[in-house]
Legacy VTK file of the C-alpha trace (Angstrom):
# vtk DataFile Version 3.0
C-alpha trace
ASCII
DATASET POLYDATA
POINTS 94 float
99.996 68.744 33.555
99.416 71.804 31.426
101.177 75.184 31.218
98.970 78.211 30.556
99.678 81.959 30.551
97.953 84.028 33.222
95.923 85.990 30.669
94.369 82.754 29.396
93.599 81.570 32.932
91.895 84.899 33.667
89.736 84.541 30.584
88.922 80.865 31.172
89.128 80.361 34.945
85.988 78.261 35.231
87.157 75.913 32.469
90.614 75.683 34.062
89.092 74.745 37.425
87.058 72.021 35.736
90.148 70.794 33.902
92.390 70.413 36.957
89.805 68.094 38.510
90.269 65.596 35.683
93.608 66.424 34.027
95.795 67.415 36.973
97.619 70.618 37.932
97.965 73.621 35.652
101.117 75.708 35.841
100.297 79.370 35.367
102.968 81.543 33.776
103.522 85.289 33.858
105.877 86.746 31.280
106.905 83.221 30.323
107.948 82.185 33.853
106.097 79.894 36.249
104.142 82.052 38.703
101.564 79.750 40.304
99.985 76.322 40.207
96.268 75.617 40.025
95.370 72.388 41.836
92.140 70.516 42.396
91.028 70.621 46.010
91.366 67.243 47.678
89.947 66.434 51.051
90.442 68.735 54.040
93.570 66.878 55.191
95.228 67.248 51.777
94.465 70.967 51.759
95.796 71.401 55.293
99.065 69.603 54.436
99.472 71.701 51.304
98.848 74.958 53.138
101.188 74.067 56.012
103.927 72.944 53.630
103.917 76.414 52.080
103.347 78.458 55.240
106.413 80.538 56.179
105.211 80.742 59.808
104.787 76.968 60.099
108.126 76.296 58.407
109.819 78.740 60.821
108.241 76.878 63.752
109.545 73.570 62.394
113.018 75.067 61.917
113.062 76.358 65.518
111.924 72.955 66.768
114.658 71.166 64.808
117.303 73.553 66.160
116.022 73.012 69.685
116.307 69.252 69.262
119.839 69.586 67.867
120.747 71.613 70.963
119.600 68.726 73.144
116.372 70.352 74.269
113.030 68.646 74.051
112.088 64.995 74.036
113.523 62.237 71.910
111.099 60.358 69.693
110.987 57.461 72.171
110.450 59.806 75.126
107.674 61.603 73.266
105.779 58.416 72.457
106.273 57.089 75.978
104.764 60.300 77.372
102.027 60.400 74.738
100.863 56.846 75.400
101.128 57.034 79.181
97.700 56.668 80.792
96.328 59.905 82.214
96.598 60.301 85.973
93.362 59.900 87.871
92.204 63.017 89.723
92.640 62.900 93.479
89.609 62.964 95.707
89.812 65.405 98.420
LINES 1 95
94 0 1 2 3 4 5 6 7 8 9 10 11 12 13 14 15 16 17 18 19 20 21 22 23 24 25 26 27 28 29 30 31 32 33 34 35 36 37 38 39 40 41 42 43 44 45 46 47 48 49 50 51 52 53 54 55 56 57 58 59 60 61 62 63 64 65 66 67 68 69 70 71 72 73 74 75 76 77 78 79 80 81 82 83 84 85 86 87 88 89 90 91 92 93
């Protein structure tokens, strides 16, 4: 992991992108303080997890879901998996 000032990243972005692919993340500083992290793109699933982990909207949804479960609303883990693995009902003829 490397720490680089923003001005240097601006001047050498292409080289920095190449470097993160082989050397790992680069912490970008602004006025001496960490401001961002440059990461190599993994597969689509890795990118999706990263984006969701830092999404305020998704985190708010998770928080609301946790509060709902604490209040006794929703399904328990066992109830969820029982419902999720239950065979689909066959459509009625008629």
